[in-house]
C-alpha positions in Angstrom: 26.6 -9.6 0.2 25.9 -6.6 1.1 23.7 -5.7 4.4 20.7 -3.9 4.0 17.9 -2.2 7.0 15.2 -3.2 6.0 13.3 -1.5 8.4 15.7 1.6 8.2 14.9 1.9 4.6 10.7 1.7 5.3 11.8 4.5 8.5 9.9 1.9 11.1 11.7 -0.1 14.4 12.2 -4.2 13.8 8.9 -4.6 16.2 6.6 -2.9 13.5 3.1 -4.9 13.2 2.4 -5.5 9.6 0.0 -1.7 9.4 2.8 0.0 10.4 4.7 -1.7 8.0 1.7 -0.9 5.4 1.5 2.6 6.2 5.2 3.2 5.5 5.4 2.3 3.1 2.8 3.8 1.1 3.3 6.9 2.2 6.9 7.1 0.9 6.9 5.0 -2.0 3.6 8.1 -3.2 6.7 10.4 -2.0 9.7 8.8 -4.3 7.9 7.5 -7.1 9.3 7.7 -10.3 6.3 10.1 -11.9 6.7 12.9 -9.1 9.3 12.8 -6.8 12.1 15.2 -7.6 14.8 13.7 -5.3 18.1 12.7 -7.9 18.8 9.1 -5.8 14.3 8.6 -6.2 14.1 6.1 -8.8 16.8 3.9 -6.3 14.7 4.6 -2.9 11.4 3.3 -4.6 13.3 0.0 -5.6 14.5 0.3 -2.0 11.7 0.3 -0.8 9.5 -1.8 -2.7 12.4 -5.0 -1.8 11.9 -3.7 2.0 8.5 -4.1 1.6 7.6 -7.7 -0.2 10.4 -9.3 2.5 8.8 -7.4 5.4 5.1 -8.2 5.2 5.6 -11.6 4.3 5.9 -13.7 7.9 8.1 -16.5 5.9 10.5 -13.8 4.7 10.8 -11.3 7.6 11.6 -14.3 10.1 14.1 -15.3 7.7 15.2 -11.8 7.6 15.4 -10.7 11.2 17.4 -14.4 11.7 20.5 -12.6 9.9 20.8 -10.5 13.0 21.8 -6.9 12.2 24.6 -5.2 10.6 26.3 -1.8 9.6 24.0 -0.6 6.2 26.2 -1.3 3.7 28.4 -3.7 5.6 29.6 -6.7 3.3 28.5 -10.4 5.3 27.6 -14.3 5.2 25.1 -15.8 6.8 25.9 -18.1 9.2 26.0 -21.9 7.8 23.5 -22.7 9.7 21.1 -20.2 8.7 22.3 -21.4 5.5 21.1 -24.8 5.9 18.2 -24.2 7.0 17.1 -22.2 4.1 19.1 -23.2 1.5 16.4 -25.7 0.3 14.4 -22.7 -1.5 17.5 -22.2 -3.4 17.3 -24.6 -6.8 20.7 -25.2 -6.8 20.6 -25.8 -2.7 23.6 -24.2 -2.5 24.4 -22.8 1.0 26.8 -20.3 -0.4 25.9 -17.3 -0.8 28.2 -15.9 -2.4 27.3 -13.2 -5.7 23.7 -13.7 -4.1 21.3 -9.9 -3.9 19.8 -9.6 -0.5 16.8 -9.2 -2.7 17.3 -12.1 -4.8 17.8 -14.7 -1.7 14.3 -13.0 0.2 12.8 -13.6 -3.2 13.4 -17.1 -3.1 12.3 -17.9 0.5 8.5 -18.4 -1.3 6.0 -20.2 0.6 6.0 -23.9 0.2 10.1 -24.2 -1.1 11.6 -24.2 -4.1 11.1 -20.7 -5.1 14.6 -20.4 -6.9 16.9 -17.4 -6.5 14.0 -14.7 -8.9 11.8 -12.8 -7.6 9.4 -13.8 -11.2 7.5 -16.3 -9.8 6.7 -15.1 -6.3 3.0 -14.7 -5.6 2.7 -10.4 -5.2 -0.8 -9.4 -3.7 -2.2 -5.7 -5.7 -2.4 -3.1 -4.0 -4.8 -1.6 -1.8 -6.7 2.3 -2.4 -8.6 4.9 -0.7 -10.9 7.3 -1.9 -13.0 9.9 -0.7 -16.5 9.6 -1.1 -19.4 12.1 -0.4 -23.1 11.3 -0.3 -26.3 13.3 0.0 -28.8 12.1 2.9 -31.5 11.2 0.6 -28.7 8.9 -0.9 -27.7 7.8 2.7 -31.2 7.3 3.6 -32.3 5.2 0.0 -29.0 3.8 -1.1 -27.3 4.9 -4.4 -25.3 4.0 -7.3 -22.1 6.2 -7.5 -19.7 6.2 -10.7 -16.7 8.2 -10.3 -12.9 8.0 -12.9 -10.2 6.9 -10.7 -6.5 7.6 -11.4 -3.8 5.4 -10.0 0.1 4.5 -9.5 -0.1 0.9 -10.0 3.0 -0.7 -8.1 4.8 -4.5 -9.4 5.8 -5.2 -6.1 9.5 -5.3 -7.5 10.3 -1.1 -8.1 8.2 -1.0 -10.9 4.9 1.5 -11.3 2.9 2.9 -13.4 -0.5 5.2 -14.0 -3.6 3.3 -14.8 -6.7 5.1 -15.3 -10.1 3.5 -15.0 -14.1 4.0 -13.7 -15.3 2.7 -10.5 -19.3 1.9 -10.1 -20.1 0.8 -6.1 -23.3 0.5 -5.3 -23.4 2.5 -1.3 -26.0 0.4 0.5 -29.0 2.5 2.7 -28.1 3.7 6.2 -24.2 4.7 5.6 -23.3 8.0 7.2 -20.7 10.3 7.8 -16.8 8.0 8.5 -18.1 4.8 7.0 -15.2 2.7 5.7 -17.0 0.7 2.4 -15.2 -2.2 1.5 -14.7 -3.3 -2.6 -12.8 -6.6 -2.6 -11.0 -6.7 -5.9 -11.0 -2.9 -6.9 -8.0 -2.2 -6.2 -4.1 -2.7 -7.7 -3.8 -5.5 -9.7 -1.8 -8.4 -8.6 0.7 -10.2 -10.3 2.4 -14.2 -10.5 -1.0 -15.3 -9.2 -1.2 -13.3 -6.2 -4.7 -11.6 -5.1 -6.1 -8.1 -6.3 -6.3 -4.9 -4.1 -9.2 -3.8 -2.6 -10.6 -0.7 -2.8 -11.9 1.7 0.4 -14.4 4.3 0.2 -14.4 6.6 3.0 -17.9 7.9 3.3 -18.6 11.7 4.6 -22.3 12.7 3.9 -22.3 16.3 2.5 -23.9 19.6 4.4 -27.9 19.2 4.4 -29.8 22.6 4.6 -32.0 21.3 6.5 -30.8 18.1 8.2 -28.2 17.4 10.6 -26.8 14.0 11.3 -25.7 12.4 13.8 -24.5 8.3 13.3 -28.3 7.3 11.9 -29.6 10.1 13.8 -31.2 13.3 12.4 -31.5 16.4 14.0 -33.5 19.9 12.5 -35.3 22.7 13.7 -38.9 23.0 14.4 -40.2 26.9 13.9 -43.4 26.9 15.8 -45.7 30.6 16.1 -46.3 31.9 19.4 -49.7 30.6 19.8 -48.9 26.7 18.4 -46.5 27.0 20.9 -48.3 27.7 23.6 -51.6 26.1 22.2 -50.5 22.7 20.8 -51.5 20.7 17.8 -50.6 18.9 14.9 -47.7 20.7 12.8 -46.2 19.0 9.4 -42.3 17.7 9.9 -39.9 16.6 7.2 -38.6 13.1 6.9 -35.5 11.2 4.4 -39.5 9.2 3.7 -40.9 12.7 3.1 -43.0 15.2 5.2 -44.9 13.3 8.8 -47.5 14.8 11.4 -45.9 15.8 14.7 -48.2 16.4 17.7 -46.5 19.6 19.4 -48.5 19.8 23.4 -49.5 23.0 24.7 -47.0 25.3 26.5 -44.1 23.7 24.7 -40.9 26.2 25.3 -38.7 26.8 23.3 -35.2 24.5 22.8 -37.4 21.3 23.8 -36.0 18.5 21.8 -39.2 16.7 20.1 -38.8 13.2 19.6 -39.8 11.0 16.0 -39.0 7.4 16.7 -37.4 5.6 14.2 -37.5 8.5 12.0 -33.3 8.6 11.2 -30.9 6.7 8.8 -31.3 2.9 8.2 -29.1 0.7 9.9 -27.1 -1.6 8.1 -27.1 -3.9 10.8 -30.8 -3.3 10.8 -33.3 -1.1 12.5 -33.5 2.8 12.0 -32.5 6.3 14.3 -34.3 8.9 15.4 -35.4 12.2 14.2 -35.5 14.9 17.0 -37.2 18.0 16.0 -35.7 21.2 18.4 -38.2 23.5 18.7 -38.0 26.9 17.8 -40.2 30.3 18.8 -40.0 32.9 15.7 -42.0 35.8 15.2 -43.8 37.4 12.0 -41.5 39.9 10.4 -45.0 42.2 10.1 -48.4 42.7 12.0 -51.7 43.3 10.2 -53.7 45.7 13.4 -56.2 42.8 14.0 -52.7 40.5 15.0 -51.4 44.1 17.0 -55.1 44.1 18.7 -55.3 41.1 20.2 -51.6 41.0 21.3 -52.5 44.1 23.0 -55.5 41.6 24.7 -53.2 39.1 25.9 -50.6 41.2 27.9 -54.0 43.5 29.5 -55.1 40.1 30.5 -51.8 38.0 31.4 -50.5 37.1 34.4 -47.0 36.0 32.9 -43.7 38.5 34.0 -40.9 37.2 31.6 -38.2 38.6 33.8 -39.6 38.5 36.9 -37.1 35.6 37.9 -34.0 38.0 37.1 -35.6 40.7 38.7 -35.6 38.9 42.3 -32.3 37.3 41.9 -30.4 40.7 41.1 -32.4 42.1 44.4 -31.0 39.5 46.8 -27.3 40.6 45.8 -25.7 43.3 48.4 
C-alpha cells in the first residue's frame, strides 16, 4: 500500500493534541471544500483531509497509524508481521497480508470493539460542531431572551462528501449572558452518520453597544450628570438601571469623577448574584442662563473663598 502522511496533510506536528487536529481540519476543509475551492486538486485534497481527520481524531486508529512509523509520502510499504498479527482481528477475512488494501480502508476497519471490516460504511462518524456569533442587547442579557436565526452550513459526512444545508435555529439565551460567553447547544450542529452523535452548535455572545450603559463583565457603568448645586448640596437623584430607575443618594461636596456604587444593580451572574452598577459623576452647566441665575452666580463669586487655580499658581511660583 502507499503511505500517506496524515499529519502532513493536516499540517500539524505528530504530537499535536486533539484540539489542534480538529482546528486544522476545520480550517483546511473550508478552504478545499468542492463548493468553494478554486484549486484544481481541491476535491482530492478535501478527501485526503477527511481521511486524515477520521484516523487521527480516533485514539485507537491514531495509535495504530503511529505504530506504522514514518515513511516517504507515496512510498509503497507493507506493515510488519507483528503489526499485522496485532490488528488483523479488525478485518473480516482475518488476513495478515495487506496487499491491495488502501490505507484509508485499513484504518476505517479499526472500529472500536473489533470486526469493523474493510469498509467505512459502518463506522460511526460524529457530526461537525459549528460556531456562530450572536449579538444581544444589555436588556436581553439582564432578562434572558429567545433568539431565532437562519444558518447555512456545509455538512461533511466524514468521507470527503459535503452538502449545503440551511436551517432555522431557535435558542434560549439565559439571563446573565455577557461579552465573550460561549453557549453550547448540544446536538444542534452537523448530523452524525452511522450512529455517530450529532455535533454541537456554539453561540459566541457579544453585547450590542448601549446608549447609557457600559459593560465590564457583569458590572455596568454610566455617566451621571450633576448640576453644580446638586454636587455641592447633595441630595437624591434618579438613576436608570436595567430593572428600572432607582434613587441614588449624592453626598454634599461630591466632586467630578467620583464613582458612586449601586450594589447588585448590574447584570445577573449565571451562578447566582448580580454585578454592581457604577455611576461616574460629571459636573455639567446649563447652555444658557436667566438674569436671576447670573445674579446668583455673581453673588456666589463675591462670597466664595474657593480659588480653584491657586494650587497651580503656587506650584509654578516655586519653579526656578
